[in-house]
C-alpha positions in Angstrom: 63.7 89.2 122.0 67.0 87.8 121.2 68.5 88.5 117.8 70.7 86.3 115.7 73.5 88.4 115.2 75.4 85.6 113.5 73.8 87.0 110.2 76.1 89.9 110.6 79.2 88.3 112.3 81.5 89.7 109.6 80.6 93.3 110.6 81.8 93.0 114.1 85.1 93.6 112.8 86.6 97.2 112.8 83.3 98.3 114.4 81.2 98.2 111.4 78.1 97.1 113.1 75.6 99.7 114.8 72.3 99.1 116.5 69.5 101.5 116.9 65.9 101.4 118.2 64.2 103.7 115.7 60.8 103.3 117.7 59.8 106.9 116.9 60.9 106.9 113.4 64.5 107.5 111.8 67.1 108.6 114.5 69.1 111.4 113.6 72.1 109.5 114.6 71.5 107.3 111.8 73.0 109.7 109.2 76.1 110.6 111.5 76.9 106.4 111.2 76.0 106.4 107.7 78.7 109.3 106.8 81.3 107.5 109.4 80.8 104.1 107.9 81.0 105.1 104.2 84.0 107.3 105.2 85.8 104.2 106.7 85.1 100.5 106.1 81.3 100.3 105.6 79.3 98.7 107.7 75.6 97.6 108.6 73.1 99.9 110.5 70.4 97.9 112.1 67.0 99.5 112.9 64.7 97.9 115.5 67.6 96.3 117.5 69.3 97.2 120.8 72.9 96.3 121.9 73.0 95.2 125.8 75.8 96.0 128.0 77.3 92.6 127.2 77.6 92.7 123.6 74.5 90.8 123.0 71.6 91.9 120.8 67.9 92.1 121.1 65.0 93.1 118.8 62.8 96.0 119.6 60.8 95.8 116.6 59.7 98.6 114.0 56.0 100.1 114.0 55.8 100.9 110.1 58.7 99.5 108.1 57.0 100.5 104.8 56.8 104.4 106.0 60.4 103.9 107.5 61.7 102.9 104.1 59.9 105.5 102.4 61.5 108.1 104.8 64.9 106.8 104.5 65.2 106.9 100.7 63.6 110.3 100.6 66.3 111.8 103.1 69.2 109.9 101.6 68.4 111.1 97.7 68.4 114.7 99.5 71.6 116.3 98.5 71.0 118.8 101.0 70.9 116.5 103.7 73.4 113.8 102.5 76.1 114.7 100.1 76.1 111.3 98.0 73.7 108.1 98.2 75.9 105.2 97.9 73.0 102.9 98.3 71.0 100.5 95.9 67.7 98.9 97.0 69.4 95.8 97.9 71.2 97.3 100.4 68.1 97.9 102.6 66.6 94.8 103.7 63.7 93.8 106.5 64.0 90.8 108.4 61.0 89.3 110.5 62.4 88.1 113.9 59.2 86.1 115.3 56.9 89.2 116.2 59.5 91.9 115.5 60.5 93.4 112.1 64.3 94.8 111.9 65.7 96.8 109.2 69.5 96.2 108.1 71.0 99.1 106.1 74.4 97.7 104.4 76.5 101.0 103.8 79.4 100.5 101.4 82.7 101.9 101.8 82.8 104.9 99.8 85.7 105.5 97.1 88.2 107.9 97.5 86.6 109.9 94.7 83.4 109.8 96.7 85.0 111.0 99.9 84.3 112.6 102.2 80.6 111.9 102.8 79.0 114.7 104.8 75.6 115.8 105.8 73.5 119.0 105.9 75.4 120.5 103.2 78.3 121.2 105.5 81.4 119.9 104.5 83.6 120.4 107.5 81.3 120.3 110.1 78.9 117.2 108.6 81.7 114.5 107.8 82.0 112.0 110.3 84.3 108.9 110.7 84.2 105.8 113.5 86.7 104.9 115.9 86.5 102.2 118.8 84.1 104.5 120.6 81.6 105.2 117.8 81.0 108.1 115.2 82.9 111.5 115.5 83.2 114.4 113.8 86.2 114.7 111.4 88.8 117.4 112.0 89.2 120.1 109.3 92.6 118.6 108.6 90.9 115.1 108.0 88.6 116.6 105.5 91.3 118.1 103.7 93.3 115.1 103.5 90.1 113.2 101.9 89.7 116.1 99.5 93.5 116.0 98.5 93.0 112.1 97.6 90.0 112.9 95.2 92.3 114.0 92.2 94.0 111.6 89.6 97.0 113.9 89.8 98.7 113.2 93.3 100.0 116.1 95.3 103.6 115.4 94.9 103.3 115.9 91.0 102.7 119.9 91.7 105.3 122.0 90.5 106.9 124.5 93.2 107.2 127.6 91.4 109.3 129.0 94.3 112.0 126.7 94.0 115.0 126.2 91.5 116.8 122.9 90.3 119.8 124.2 92.6 117.7 123.9 95.6 118.0 120.2 95.3 120.8 118.1 96.7 123.4 117.4 93.7 125.0 114.3 95.5 121.6 112.5 96.1 120.6 113.3 92.5 123.9 111.7 91.6 123.6 108.9 93.8 120.1 108.2 92.2 121.5 108.3 88.8 124.3 106.0 89.7 121.8 103.3 90.9 119.8 103.7 87.6 122.9 103.2 85.6 123.8 100.3 87.4 120.3 98.7 86.9 120.0 100.0 83.3 123.2 100.5 81.7 123.3 102.4 78.5 119.9 103.9 79.2 118.6 106.7 76.8 118.7 109.1 79.7 122.1 108.7 80.9 123.5 111.2 78.8 120.9 114.1 79.6 122.0 117.0 82.0 120.5 116.9 85.6 117.8 119.2 84.9 116.6 117.1 81.9 116.9 113.7 83.7 114.7 115.0 86.6 112.0 116.2 84.0 112.0 112.6 82.8 111.9 110.6 86.0 109.2 113.3 87.2 111.4 115.0 89.9 111.1 118.6 87.7 108.5 119.8 85.6 107.9 123.2 83.3 106.3 125.6 85.3 103.2 127.3 83.7 104.0 130.7 85.2 107.5 131.3 83.7 107.9 128.6 81.6 111.0 127.6 83.5 112.0 123.6 84.7 111.4 123.8 88.4 111.2 120.8 91.1 108.2 119.0 91.8 106.8 118.0 95.3 108.3 114.6 94.6 111.6 116.1 93.6 111.9 118.2 96.7 110.8 115.3 98.8 113.4 112.6 97.3 116.1 115.2 96.7 115.8 118.1 98.8 117.4 118.8 102.1 115.3 118.6 105.2 114.9 122.4 106.1 114.0 123.3 102.5 111.3 120.2 102.6 109.8 121.9 105.5 109.0 125.2 103.6 106.8 123.1 101.3 105.6 120.2 103.8 105.8 121.7 107.4 104.7 118.4 109.1 107.5 116.6 107.3 109.3 114.4 109.6 111.3 110.8 109.2 112.5 109.0 112.3 113.9 105.4 112.7 114.1 104.1 116.1 116.2 100.7 116.8 115.5 99.1 120.0 117.6 95.8 120.4 118.8 96.1 124.1 116.1 96.5 126.7 118.9 98.5 128.8 119.1 101.2 126.4 116.3 103.5 125.0 117.6 103.4 121.6 120.4 101.2 120.2 120.3 103.3 116.9 118.3 106.5 116.0 118.1 108.2 112.7 115.9 111.3 112.3 115.4 113.9 109.6 115.6 116.9 111.8 119.4 115.9 113.1 120.9 118.5 110.7 124.1 115.9 110.1 122.4 114.4 106.7 120.0 115.7 104.1 116.9 114.3 105.7 115.5 113.3 102.3 113.6 110.5 101.5 116.1 109.1 99.1 118.9 108.9 101.5 116.6 107.6 104.3 115.3 105.0 102.2 118.7 103.2 101.6 120.0 104.1 105.2 117.0 102.6 107.0 116.9 99.7 104.3 120.4 98.5 105.3 119.4 98.7 108.9 116.2 96.7 109.0 117.6 93.8 106.8 121.3 93.5 108.4 120.4 91.3 111.0 117.7 89.1 109.3 118.0 85.7 110.6 117.2 83.6 107.2 119.3 81.1 105.4 121.1 82.7 102.4 120.7 80.7 99.2 123.2 79.6 96.5 123.6 80.1 92.8 125.8 77.5 92.0 128.7 78.2 94.3 127.9 81.9 94.6 125.9 83.3 97.7 122.7 85.2 96.9 122.0 87.6 99.8 119.2 89.3 98.3 116.6 86.9 99.3 112.5 87.2 99.0 112.7 88.5 102.5 115.1 91.4 101.3 112.9 92.2 98.7 109.8 92.2 100.7 111.3 94.5 103.2 112.1 97.1 100.7 108.7 96.8 99.2 107.3 97.4 102.5 109.5 100.6 103.1 108.7 102.0 99.6 105.2 101.3 100.2 105.2 103.1 103.4 107.1 106.4 102.0 105.1 106.5 98.7 101.6 106.3 100.5 102.5 109.0 103.1 100.4 112.0 103.5 103.1 114.5 104.1 100.6 117.3 105.1 99.5 114.9 108.2 101.3 115.4 111.7 103.6 112.9 113.5 105.5 111.8 110.1 107.2 108.5 109.2 108.2 106.2 112.0 110.2 102.8 111.5 110.9 100.7 114.5 112.9 97.7 115.0 113.1 95.7 117.8 114.4 91.9 118.2 111.1 90.3 117.0 109.4 92.9 115.0 109.8 95.7 112.3 107.1 98.3 112.5 106.6 100.7 109.6 104.0 103.9 110.3 103.0 106.4 108.1 100.7 109.5 108.0 97.5 108.8 105.8 94.8 106.1 105.7 94.8 103.5 103.2 93.5 104.9 99.8 92.0 101.5 98.5 90.7 100.4 101.9 92.5 97.6 103.8 90.6 94.8 102.3 91.3 95.8 98.7 95.1 96.3 99.8 95.3 92.8 100.9 93.5 91.3 97.9 96.0 93.2 95.6 95.4 93.7 92.0 94.9 97.6 92.1 97.8 100.0 92.4 96.8 103.6 94.0 99.8 105.3 95.5 99.2 108.7 97.4 102.4 110.2 95.5 102.4 108.6 91.9 105.6 110.4 91.3 107.5 109.3 93.8 106.4 105.7 93.4 107.6 106.2 89.6 111.1 107.2 90.9 111.3 104.3 93.0 110.2 102.0 90.4 112.8 103.6 87.9 115.8 102.1 90.3 114.1 99.0 90.7 112.1 99.2 94.0 108.5 99.1 94.5 105.7 97.2 92.9 102.9 98.9 90.5 100.8 96.3 89.9 99.2 96.4 93.2 100.6 93.0 94.5 103.1 94.5 96.8 101.4 93.8 100.0 100.0 90.2 99.3 103.5 89.3 98.1 104.9 90.5 101.4 102.0 88.4 103.3 103.2 85.3 101.1 106.9 85.8 102.0 106.0 85.8 105.5 104.0 82.6 105.5 106.8 81.1 103.5 109.1 81.7 106.6 106.5 80.5 108.9 106.5 83.7 110.7 103.4 85.1 112.4 101.1 87.1 109.8 102.0 90.7 109.5 99.2 93.0 110.7 98.0 96.3 109.1 96.2 98.8 111.2 94.7 102.2 110.7 94.1 104.9 112.8 92.2 108.3 112.3 92.6 111.8 113.8 95.2 112.0 112.7 95.2 109.5 109.9 97.9 106.8 110.1 98.8 103.3 108.8 100.7 100.8 110.4 102.5 97.5 109.4 103.9 95.3 111.8 106.1 92.7 110.4 107.0 90.2 113.0 110.3 87.9 112.7 108.5 85.0 115.1 108.1 81.7 114.1 104.1 80.6 114.4 103.6 78.4 117.4 102.9 74.8 116.6 101.3 72.3 118.6 100.7 68.4 118.2 97.6 67.4 116.3 95.7 64.1 117.3 97.5 62.1 114.9 100.9 63.2 115.9 101.4 65.9 113.2 102.3 69.5 113.7 99.3 71.8 113.4 99.5 75.8 113.4 97.7 77.1 116.3 94.0 78.5 116.1 93.5 82.0 116.8 93.6 82.7 120.4 90.2 82.2 122.0 88.7 82.3 125.8 91.1 79.8 127.4 93.7 82.4 127.0 92.4 83.6 130.3 94.2 80.5 131.8 97.5 81.4 133.5 100.4 81.0 131.6 101.9 77.8 133.5 100.8 75.7 136.4 102.7 77.8 138.9 100.1 80.7 138.7 102.4 83.2 136.8 100.7 86.5 137.6 99.7 87.3 133.9 97.5 85.5 131.6 98.5 84.8 127.9 95.7 87.5 126.9 97.2 90.2 129.3 100.7 89.1 128.0 99.5 89.7 124.4 97.7 92.8 125.4 101.0 94.3 126.8 103.1 93.2 123.9 100.6 95.1 121.5 100.4 98.4 124.1 104.3 98.4 123.9 104.3 98.7 120.1 101.2 101.0 119.8 100.2 102.9 122.8 97.2 104.5 120.9 95.7 101.5 119.6 91.8 100.9 120.3 90.2 97.9 122.3 88.4 96.8 119.0 91.8 96.9 117.3 93.4 94.7 120.2 90.6 92.2 119.8 91.3 91.9 115.9 94.9 91.5 116.0 94.8 88.7 119.1 91.6 86.8 117.6 89.3 87.1 120.5 85.9 88.6 121.0 85.8 92.4 122.0 84.1 91.3 125.3 87.2 89.5 126.2 89.6 92.1 125.6 87.3 94.7 127.7 87.1 92.5 130.7 90.9 91.7 130.5 91.8 95.7 130.3 89.4 96.5 133.1 91.3 93.8 135.3 94.8 94.9 134.2 94.0 98.7 135.1 92.5 97.5 138.4 95.8 95.3 139.2 97.8 98.3 138.1 99.7 96.5 135.2 98.5 99.3 132.7 96.7 103.1 132.8 95.0 105.1 130.2 95.9 108.7 130.1 93.8 111.5 128.3 90.4 110.8 126.5 88.9 107.9 125.1 89.3 109.4 121.5 92.8 110.6 121.6 94.5 109.2 124.7 97.2 106.6 125.1 97.9 103.5 127.1 101.0 103.3 129.4 102.4 99.9 130.7 103.3 100.2 134.0 
């Protein structure tokens, strides 16, 4: 029997909806999905429901709903089976659909203190997450990342007992101090020695081992040299790629491993910030007759870049990548979003992965500690009339991606002749772009644009970004593969798309 899935439409986004028959009792896979949803965005598990190949749902019904509920609560409260019960009684509901009874289990997203949620008393073998294809076993690296994020003292606060203050780059330290002095003249820290100053800003702390002042992880990342940073953070890598001319692979490139500069975060931030803001096509403002070059867009770009650096998990592979083309700046950092994407978009909670780094940026006037940084960025983009920024999360390895478009939202004429914003793209997107029968539909063109920016993206993520149904994306992807426009290499879980 058909099932009114509209009750759970909100959960289609980010693959947060799972249907299971459960005719023979609680399926074992239920607990994999519980762990996976709790470790990602949460979601709803429907028992007594099947999903057809076309994406529609139908009820199969449950035989004994009361016994099923009892069995469910017995298992979820068994610490040897499930590491934590995140649910209350209101999270489990029964629905009567004509002659069938179905059960809906609402799984909340676990907090970082509660993650990882795992099964069978097996931390490394029983932790799951979800991707575009369903539930998957987390790698040991993903589990360790969740464990690191449980603590209030972030990993960048750690004292590095094998390093000396002299291992840091003196020129970078003095450049930082000069910026602080310009922002806060005659500050009480101005007369401190370098070692005392570094201790005040969180770049150094007293070692418990020998009581000497030694660099912290944050101090090494901010002021160290790349080859020394790699001793503590072997996955550390910074990469800026500028692609403004389609005939040239890179019009500009800056990598921490090049050996001709320090490769630390402080120098990377200011070099890259000047590169991503130098060509901004925005009108300058005047204060009387004085031109003001530091506009809200410039401030938003600084905020976004600081967020990228201070929320990086420096133990996760692939490094920080900042890409600039004619229409976008894309910022990628290792690590999932600690507060969750929804809370990040709402703002109000600041929970940086590297608190000491965030403090050091704040001291020189960069970054927002009130948790409003991302909503402010979105507001600035809206005020410019640009397309809405996009935030993506990827797993295995964990990665957060912020796409900042510098493209005006398309406008169309309303019935009364006024200009209105286009609605999210829907099914007519499969019509040809123009009357001459141009070979690509608008949806195909959008998919290609997305794949050029992110070759590892999943089909559910594409559907979310474009604003169409997942089935539309799947049909179009199949057509594009068959017509030779794109191809997929590798496994479904970790492969990549190639535009031909």
